[in-house]
C-alpha positions as CSV (number, residue, x, y, z in Angstrom):
1,D,-78.3,38.0,-43.6
2,R,-77.7,41.8,-43.4
3,I,-75.5,44.4,-41.7
4,Q,-77.2,47.3,-40.0
5,V,-75.3,50.6,-39.4
6,F,-76.3,52.8,-36.5
7,D,-75.2,56.2,-35.4
8,R,-74.2,57.0,-31.8
9,E,-77.8,57.7,-30.8
10,G,-78.9,54.3,-32.0
11,R,-80.6,55.5,-35.2
12,V,-80.4,53.2,-38.2
13,R,-78.1,54.9,-40.8
14,A,-77.9,52.1,-43.4
15,V,-79.0,48.5,-44.0
16,W,-76.8,46.3,-46.2
17,P,-79.1,43.4,-47.2
18,G,-78.4,40.3,-49.1
19,L,-75.4,39.0,-47.2
20,H,-75.0,35.4,-46.2
21,S,-73.6,34.3,-42.9
22,V,-71.3,37.3,-42.1
23,D,-69.9,36.2,-38.8
24,G,-67.3,38.9,-38.2
25,L,-66.4,42.4,-39.2
26,C,-63.4,44.6,-38.8
27,A,-62.2,48.0,-40.1
28,A,-58.6,48.1,-41.4
29,P,-56.4,51.1,-40.4
30,D,-57.2,52.6,-43.8
31,G,-60.9,52.4,-43.1
32,T,-61.6,49.4,-45.4
33,L,-64.2,47.1,-44.0
34,Y,-63.7,43.3,-44.1
35,G,-66.0,40.5,-43.1
36,S,-65.8,36.8,-42.6
37,A,-68.5,34.4,-43.8
38,G,-67.9,31.1,-42.1
39,I,-70.5,28.9,-43.6
40,D,-69.3,30.1,-47.1
41,H,-65.6,29.7,-46.3
42,A,-65.0,33.3,-47.4
43,L,-63.6,36.6,-46.6
44,I,-65.2,39.8,-48.0
45,R,-63.9,43.3,-48.7
46,F,-66.8,45.8,-48.6
47,D,-67.1,49.0,-50.5
48,A,-68.2,52.3,-48.8
49,A,-71.9,51.5,-49.6
50,G,-71.7,48.0,-48.0
51,R,-71.5,46.0,-51.2
52,P,-69.1,43.2,-51.5
53,A,-66.2,44.6,-53.6
54,E,-64.0,41.4,-53.4
55,V,-64.9,38.0,-52.1
56,W,-62.2,35.3,-51.5
57,I,-63.6,31.8,-51.3
58,E,-61.0,29.1,-50.6
59,P,-62.6,26.0,-49.1
60,T,-59.2,24.3,-48.9
61,L,-57.8,27.4,-47.1
62,F,-60.6,28.8,-45.0
63,T,-62.4,26.3,-42.8
64,Y,-65.3,28.3,-41.3
65,P,-63.6,31.7,-40.9
66,H,-65.7,33.3,-38.0
67,A,-63.6,36.4,-37.3
68,V,-61.3,38.7,-39.2
69,A,-58.8,41.4,-38.2
70,A,-56.5,43.7,-40.2
71,G,-52.9,44.5,-39.4
72,R,-51.2,47.9,-40.1
73,D,-49.0,46.2,-42.8
74,G,-52.0,45.1,-44.8
75,S,-52.2,41.6,-43.5
76,L,-55.5,40.0,-42.8
77,Y,-56.0,37.6,-39.9
78,A,-58.8,35.1,-40.0
79,A,-59.9,33.0,-37.1
80,A,-61.0,29.6,-38.4
81,T,-61.3,26.0,-37.4
82,G,-58.7,23.6,-38.6
83,D,-55.0,23.9,-39.3
84,V,-53.1,27.2,-39.2
85,W,-51.7,28.7,-42.4
86,E,-49.6,31.7,-43.3
87,V,-50.6,32.9,-46.7
88,T,-48.8,35.4,-49.0
89,G,-49.6,36.7,-52.4
90,N,-52.8,36.7,-54.4
91,L,-55.5,34.1,-53.7
92,P,-55.1,31.2,-54.4
93,A,-51.8,31.9,-52.6
94,Q,-48.7,30.4,-51.3
95,R,-49.1,29.0,-47.8
96,R,-47.1,27.2,-45.1
97,N,-48.3,25.4,-42.0
98,L,-47.8,27.3,-38.7
99,P,-48.1,26.0,-35.1
100,R,-51.6,26.0,-33.7
101,T,-52.6,29.0,-31.6
102,G,-55.7,29.8,-29.6
103,P,-58.2,27.6,-27.9
104,E,-58.8,24.0,-29.1
105,G,-60.8,24.0,-32.4
106,S,-59.8,27.5,-33.4
107,S,-56.8,28.9,-35.2
108,V,-55.6,32.1,-36.8
109,R,-54.5,32.4,-40.4
110,K,-52.5,35.3,-41.6
111,L,-53.1,36.5,-45.2
112,R,-51.2,39.1,-47.1
113,V,-53.3,40.3,-50.0
114,I,-51.3,41.9,-52.7
115,R,-53.2,43.7,-55.4
116,P,-51.6,44.5,-58.8
117,A,-50.7,48.2,-59.2
């Protein structure tokens, strides 16, 4: 229930404690770090110190998201079990069903997170 940050020589540089079930991490092209927390049905945006800055919990949208990736256009992709959805707008968001992709039991969901200016 933590993330450990190491340098290239393997020395611990930081420990981010108090996290629950973070299954996947990715760095967006702009350097923002995102995580997926499957058991909590959540995606997380971390600040530079490793604290959750935003948490999106949508049990009806995310069914055990176990990996996350970020696109150059700002879209987030979450690998999850269940149906495949394309999501646009703020969460809760508009969504539409997409054809299943990936191995049986897993799917990818595309999210476009739009923050007010």
